[in-house]
Steps between C-alpha positions, in 0.01 A plus 500: 500500500492609858121441522539152355776427772284627777207293375732188479630568852145535627394185334799307658412629842139387462609158382730438794301667781281190584824305545662765719203528722477117539866482593471792761191345659660156530812658651307666782276201575556296806425143411478192702668199359518135570824310436471119508842343519531123484829444302785327659744681257734742687503761217121476444448562879747786479326657215170471670633670804685772301174585314285485815745746679497724193124511485485573872762783454264633223210516741321169457393301779654157448351170632716193452375144512787249537424142401699177478880542524450887477352478851865437619562870441289575814690267739720636771748238395510591127831496334576534140776631275507877456402628151699761310515785450387608853616183673177424677286203520124478418439444869678824579302683233182356656591654831562831329169482343331438845676813623358707216154387612450198277319196624598143457335178577586138451244276317250311725668170393858603557530445883284172526711349218838592644700453815432866602248680717381860517780552771752442223381796288666843524299769671230658281440182290156336531324203374263545210147383514333396167199730527714804555747413217211420263345839579819671411537303182139589399534862580482676169702792645797278615757398244638149557842398390625146522859368511 
């Protein structure tokens, strides 16, 4: 009976080993991600920023592309209601991401189609150029998330 228990335990370890190795390898990998945020929904913007900050805390290099109304998060004059439970705005979370080494850019169409200029953007936020963004989107090693 002890021999059959040992055999069963060994079989179980062999069966789960590939999954354990995969999980361990993924945990240690530093990934680069692209987060494309275009939603004007406060909660969607907030969740995109929560997840972006969390990925940065877990070691990922996070690139954020802000399009349409989401570009407003990058404005010096940005104001929005704070979201619970931490009582912060998506714009404040974006600023936190930048402090963690994340990068943010507004879409190339954002400024020309608004009343704002590059001077209205917070420090550290640039203007995306289509060839650069297309390159990131086509990069097989960069995961892309859209909100």
